Rosetta silent file (secondary structure, phi, psi, omega in degrees, C-alpha in Angstrom):
SEQUENCE: MMRFVKGLSTFRRGPWEMVATLLIAVGVFMLMQPFVMWAYTYSFIVTLIGTVMFIIVSHFPESE
SCORE:     score description
SCORE:     0.000 S_00000001
   1 L     0.000  -42.880 -178.534   36.005   48.711   12.492 S_00000001
   2 H   -65.722  -34.807  178.824   32.674   50.306   11.631 S_00000001
   3 H   -64.979  -39.063  177.889   31.010   48.350   14.451 S_00000001
   4 H   -62.550  -47.413 -179.949   33.570   49.740   16.924 S_00000001
   5 H   -63.971  -40.535  178.270   32.940   53.333   15.802 S_00000001
   6 H   -63.933  -38.380  177.594   29.166   52.780   15.942 S_00000001
   7 H   -64.303  -37.023  176.511   29.529   51.411   19.470 S_00000001
   8 H   -67.442  -40.604 -176.579   31.431   54.512   20.525 S_00000001
   9 H   -74.371  -21.763  179.502   28.855   56.839   19.034 S_00000001
  10 L  -104.299   11.581  177.036   25.927   55.023   20.661 S_00000001
  11 L    55.034   56.626  175.290   27.614   54.715   24.086 S_00000001
  12 L   -96.678  152.087 -171.905   27.793   50.932   24.236 S_00000001
  13 H   -64.652  -46.050 -172.814   29.854   49.250   26.947 S_00000001
  14 H   -55.267  -56.750 -178.852   32.248   47.103   24.875 S_00000001
  15 H   -64.733  -38.122 -179.072   34.070   49.748   22.810 S_00000001
  16 H   -71.182  -33.498  175.371   34.248   52.265   25.658 S_00000001
  17 H   -65.845  -35.768  177.950   35.632   49.651   28.075 S_00000001
  18 H   -64.369  -42.907  178.713   38.330   48.885   25.516 S_00000001
  19 H   -63.744  -43.746  179.540   39.289   52.582   25.314 S_00000001
  20 H   -63.564  -40.991  179.184   39.357   52.873   29.128 S_00000001
  21 H   -64.354  -40.179  177.636   41.478   49.717   29.434 S_00000001
  22 H   -65.016  -38.459  176.407   43.928   51.050   26.852 S_00000001
  23 H   -62.684  -41.656  177.361   44.208   54.332   28.789 S_00000001
  24 H   -61.921  -45.360 -179.464   45.000   52.407   31.962 S_00000001
  25 H   -63.788  -41.585  178.559   47.628   50.331   30.145 S_00000001
  26 H   -64.860  -40.659  178.166   49.225   53.417   28.584 S_00000001
  27 H   -61.966  -42.239  178.518   49.297   55.118   31.994 S_00000001
  28 H   -67.592  -39.977  176.590   51.023   52.132   33.614 S_00000001
  29 H   -61.813  -43.581  178.734   53.520   51.959   30.743 S_00000001
  30 H   -61.174  -34.796  179.898   54.229   55.681   31.150 S_00000001
  31 H   -69.763  -34.308 -173.397   54.826   55.105   34.854 S_00000001
  32 H   -90.362  -14.880 -177.693   57.304   52.248   34.298 S_00000001
  33 L   -78.381  142.510 -175.770   59.434   53.690   31.509 S_00000001
  34 L  -101.010    7.565 -168.586   62.707   55.326   32.650 S_00000001
  35 L  -103.198  -39.367 -171.048   63.494   57.574   29.679 S_00000001
  36 L  -111.070  115.323 -175.034   60.945   60.362   29.211 S_00000001
  37 H   -68.059  -37.575 -178.382   60.237   62.586   32.210 S_00000001
  38 H   -65.327  -33.222  178.280   57.019   64.157   30.831 S_00000001
  39 H   -67.655  -41.873  177.054   55.517   60.670   30.368 S_00000001
  40 H   -64.001  -39.240 -178.572   56.336   59.796   33.972 S_00000001
  41 H   -62.307  -40.723 -176.850   54.903   63.131   35.108 S_00000001
  42 H   -96.180    5.465 -176.121   51.515   62.573   33.452 S_00000001
  43 H   -65.143  -39.682 -178.235   51.291   58.820   34.073 S_00000001
  44 H   -64.924  -45.272 -177.992   49.191   59.099   37.227 S_00000001
  45 H   -65.904  -36.651  178.294   46.588   61.378   35.669 S_00000001
  46 H   -66.268  -43.789  177.908   46.288   59.144   32.564 S_00000001
  47 H   -64.618  -40.664  179.178   45.822   56.059   34.765 S_00000001
  48 H   -64.800  -43.523  177.610   43.317   57.897   36.934 S_00000001
  49 H   -62.185  -42.876  177.700   41.286   59.082   33.924 S_00000001
  50 H   -63.448  -38.519 -179.852   41.231   55.527   32.545 S_00000001
  51 H   -69.298  -45.785  178.308   40.096   54.110   35.885 S_00000001
  52 H   -64.323  -40.499  178.064   37.303   56.661   36.375 S_00000001
  53 H   -61.742  -41.257  179.688   36.263   56.194   32.762 S_00000001
  54 H   -63.705  -40.458  178.453   36.088   52.421   33.266 S_00000001
  55 H   -63.412  -42.779 -179.746   33.871   52.863   36.327 S_00000001
  56 H   -66.326  -48.114 -174.980   31.538   55.180   34.412 S_00000001
  57 H   -73.585  -13.103  176.266   31.270   53.059   31.272 S_00000001
  58 L   -69.467  -10.059  175.986   30.578   49.914   33.270 S_00000001
  59 L   -97.035   -1.548  176.885   27.078   51.416   33.705 S_00000001
  60 L   -72.417  158.172  176.510   26.513   51.742   29.943 S_00000001
  61 L   -67.494  154.455  179.741   24.200   49.238   28.221 S_00000001
  62 L   -63.139  152.550  172.549   25.715   46.035   26.803 S_00000001
  63 L   -69.852  152.666 -178.823   26.844   45.870   23.196 S_00000001
  64 L   -91.722    0.000    0.000   24.525   44.068   20.818 S_00000001
């Protein structure tokens, strides 16, 4: 856990890619669920933020 937090604070690729991937997954889940309208409403923006974040963090240095 401490290694993950250290990776986030030092802008390493591994932890930030995990966060971006989780955002994409949450956005897709929000898009597919039929019960909560606000989740469906914000699903595109959450997926878009995760995708742009993934593109940006793919330029970060590798984790050690």
